[in-house]
Structures are given as C-alpha cells and as structure tokens.
C-alpha positions, 0 to 999 in steps of 0.5 A: 042452341047447343054448346060445343066442346073445343079441342082443348076441353076434350084434351083436358077430359082425356088428360085429367081423367081419374082412370088410365086412358091411352090411344094406340095404333091398331096396326103397329100396336104402339102407344100414341098417347097416354094420360097422367092417370096411366103414367101414375098407375103403370109407373112409366113416363109418357116418353117410355110409354110412347116407346112401348107397344100395348103387348109390352104391358101384358104377360108373355102368355097373353100376347097372342090373344091380344093380337087376335083381339085387336085384329078382330076389333079392326074388322068390325070397329065396334065398342069392346069391353073385356078383362085382361091382365096387365104388368106394371113397370115394377113387375106387379101383375094387375087385373084391368077392365078395358073399354075401347072404341075405334077412332081416327087419331091424326089420320091414324086408325087407332083405339081409345082405351079406358082401363079400370084396375079391378084387382081388388074385386077379382081377388075378392071374387076368388076368395069368395069362390074359395070360401064357397068351395070350403063351405061345400067341402065342410058342409056338403061333403064333410062327415058332420051333419049341419042343420039350421033350426028356429028357436022352436027347433024346427028344421029350416036347412039340413046339409046333404050329409044327412043321407050318409050320416042317418040315411035320410034325405035333407028334404025330409027334415024341412019343417019337422021338429027335431024333438020328433027324431030324438029318443023319448028318454032324452027329449027333456034334457035336450029341451032344458039345454036348448033353453040356454040358447036364448041367453047363450051364443053357443052351447054344447048339448049332452049326447042324445039318441037320434033315430036314423032311417032304419029306426036305429038309435044313434048317439049324436054329439051336437054343438049349437050357435044362436045366429037368429040375429044374422040376416043370412042365417036367421036361426040356430046353426047345429053341428052334429057328429055320430058318436055311437061307436065312441059311446059303445067303446066308453061303455066297454071301458067303464064296465071294464073299470067297474069289474076291476074295481069290484075285483079289487074290493073283493080280493085281499091281494094287492093289485098293482098297475105299472105304467112302464112309460112313467115308471109309476105304480097304481095300487088298490087298497091291498097295499094297506091290507097285506102290505101294511102301508098307508092306503092314502098313498095309492101311487108309488114309483117303481123304485119303491117296489124294487127297493122293498124286495129282500136284498137276497131276492132282488137281483133274481126278481128284477132280472127275471122281469127284464128277461120277460120284457126283452123276450116278449113273454106276456105272463110273469110269476115269481116268489120273493120276500117283501118288506111290509109297512110293519117292518116284517118281511113276508113271502109274496107270490107275485103274478103279472101280465105284460102288455105289448103294443102293435110294435111289440114295445112294452107299455104296461104291467098289471098283476097281484101280490098274494101273501104266502107267508103262512103257506111257507110256514105250513110247508116248512112244518110238513117238511120238518115232519117228513124229516122226522118220519125219515129219522123214524124210518131209519131207526126202524130199519136199522136200530130196531131191525138189527136186534130183531134179526139177532133174536130170530137167529137165536130162535132158529138155533135154539129150535135145533137144541130143544129135545122136549115137546114143551120147549119145541112148542115155545120156540115155535111160538117165539119164532112166529112172533119174531116173524110177525114183529118183522112184518109190522116193522116192514109195514111201518117202514114202507108207510113212512117212506111213502108219506115222506115222498108224498 
C-alpha cells in the first residue's frame, strides 16, 4: 500500500525548499504565497511580496514580454521553463532559470514557480564567449602566425593567418615537419635551440628564414611555449612574426655603421656626431690625432667643444650655427682656431650636416674637423711673397725707371750735339740699349703684377 503525503508535508516541501518558490495569480499576476528561500534571495518580506506583482521584480523593459508569456501559458497550461532577469529589493539584477506549472490554489488559477539563480553561470558563459572572441581576434585575425607542433616539430595546428603571412593554407601544414620549410643554413640552429624546450617552458628562437608559397625566404621571429602536458594543447605553441622588413632595415643600418667606421678609420679628420637633444658629442679617434686629446674619452658635452674655440672666434662660430639651425639650412662650414690637447691653438676647417625631422626640428649634427694650420702658414708665406713682389714692382716702376728715363733724355739731347760720325754711332747704340732696358723693366713689372694678383 502506497503512502500518502498530507497537506502539512506538502507545505513543508514548499516552505523549506532550498530554492526560491512562489505561487502567483495568472489573472492579476499578484504573488499568492512565497517560501523562505524567496524571502532570503530577493530581500522582501512575505507581506511585501504579497503586495507585489511578478512584474514588479522584473526590469521595466521585460514587463511586456512577461505579460505575453503568462497569457500564452494560461492557454495551454503546460510546464514552462525559461531564463529571465529579476531585480532584487536592493536593485541588484540577477539571472534566474524559471520552471513553472499551472495549479489550482484555493480555487484560483495560479502557477507554481521554482526559481534558480544562475547569474554566476551566465557571467561565466559571457566571459567564455568573450574569451573565445579574443582568441579569434588574436589567433585567427591577428598579424602573427600561431601554430602547435609536437616534440618532433610536426604541425598539429596552424592558424588561418598563415594565408596572409605566408600565402599557404593552414591545412597544407598539418602533418608536415616545420624543418622542411626552414632554410637549410638555419636548420641546424633551429634544431639546437628546439632541444632546450625539453627542459625549458618557454624559448625565444633566433630569427630564421622560412619559405612562403612563392618560394621566397621570409625572416621569422618565433617564441615557443612547451604545453605538451596540457591536455587541451598536447604540444608546443609557436607564435611567429614576419620580420623580413626589419631584418633588411637592420642590415642597412649595420652597413651604414660599418661604412662610417671605415671612413672614421681611413681619415685623419676628427669626425663628430652631435646629439642636439642630449647636448653630447661622440668623436672618432681623430680627437687624439689632430686634436691631441686622450682617445679614451670619445664622448663629450657640447660646451667642451664650444669652450675650446678661440675666444675671438667663438661668438662668430656659435652665432653662425644657431642661424643655420633657425633658418633650416642643412650644410654648415666655418674656419676657426681650436685649443688642442697640447695647449696649441690650431686652425680648423669644420664642416657639418644638420639633420631635421619631419616637423623641421633639428635633432642631430654630423661633421668633420680638418687641421688647416699648415695651409694657413703656406697661404701666409704666399701672401708675404706677393707683398715682396709688389715692393719689387714698385722699385722697378719708380726707383729704376726714373734714372733710366733721365738717361734716355740725355741720350736724345747728346745726339743733336754730336758732329762726328763716331760719336753719332755711339749715341745710337746707347739710345737703343736704353730702349731695350726700358722694355725689360716693363716686362718684369707686368709679370710681377700678374703673379701677385694670381
């Protein structure tokens, strides 16, 4: 004989249920009764609940939907289950899973409702969905190539970005060994570094060349994480970036630096590199050559260079540089006296290039200092020689020509006073010699003027 459950037992099942339960009138939507779990969960007392409709614990934007659902459920009277948003007394919004059935409650058509708070589950699902979106954005739509390989470097998974990075469909990699795509000259290094993944969790590979669909070698930078113990991965996760452009740029920079070093070694000039931001100057070893300073100190500040310029030349040199920078003039040149490490002022020919950024702001100057002291001495000697030539020319033009002119005048006078043939012949020779001497002096004077003007 089956046992029966009395009214009190049924009430205990309702009242003492660990999940919120209530009964509401399907016509008026007012609560008819609620259990203790509902009071605890929602924060209303039983009396407060009985003064509320079920729509009072819903967000305003959900009320119309609830009314429609209740009307439909009254028509068919079937079991109903769905997820809704509820609002607690303190205004907190929660997600609940509702299960309800149509009942007769003291002669009133009503519904018995069981409510389970699933807010944590909904939040977790949303976070999971967001995480999956992030994964898709990073792995499937990112710029990096993501791959999973086993310990023998065979591909198990390749992200769709392989098509954009290498022009190869992801499916073409599956089952293939990564080494078959790597440049033969780089394979040994990759194998050597991959061995470290047996003991290290993470590894950064040295850049290596990888063949794309066109057969071109692209430089790749790869970081790997050994997740072979993770049941969801069971392999090595590799994140690779195409750095071909960066490698090419670094090669250009390296070659440029090498050329600079070669030029710096080949020349006797003092080559300098002035950082206008930090106000520091880098020197080549010419600082110990023509400038006679210790070569161990290849970095100075700008004031060191400025203070060693001769006081008489300093204002002019500094003002000229400042004017070039202000006017955006790239090339600068000047000659000045510079105090060298041996205490001697030497004449320096300084040439520089001023670098301006895209906003026309100066950021760098590069140049070379050449010792022109000997040239200055040579030019001084030439100038002194020219002055002597000018003095000689003056003597020829004035000191010598004046007596000669007198002699020529006397010869002309004597020619008229000579009566015998012999005297006339002598006067003729003397006159001719005077003219020849005059032509010689004129020729010397002309050559002297030409030499001094050159």
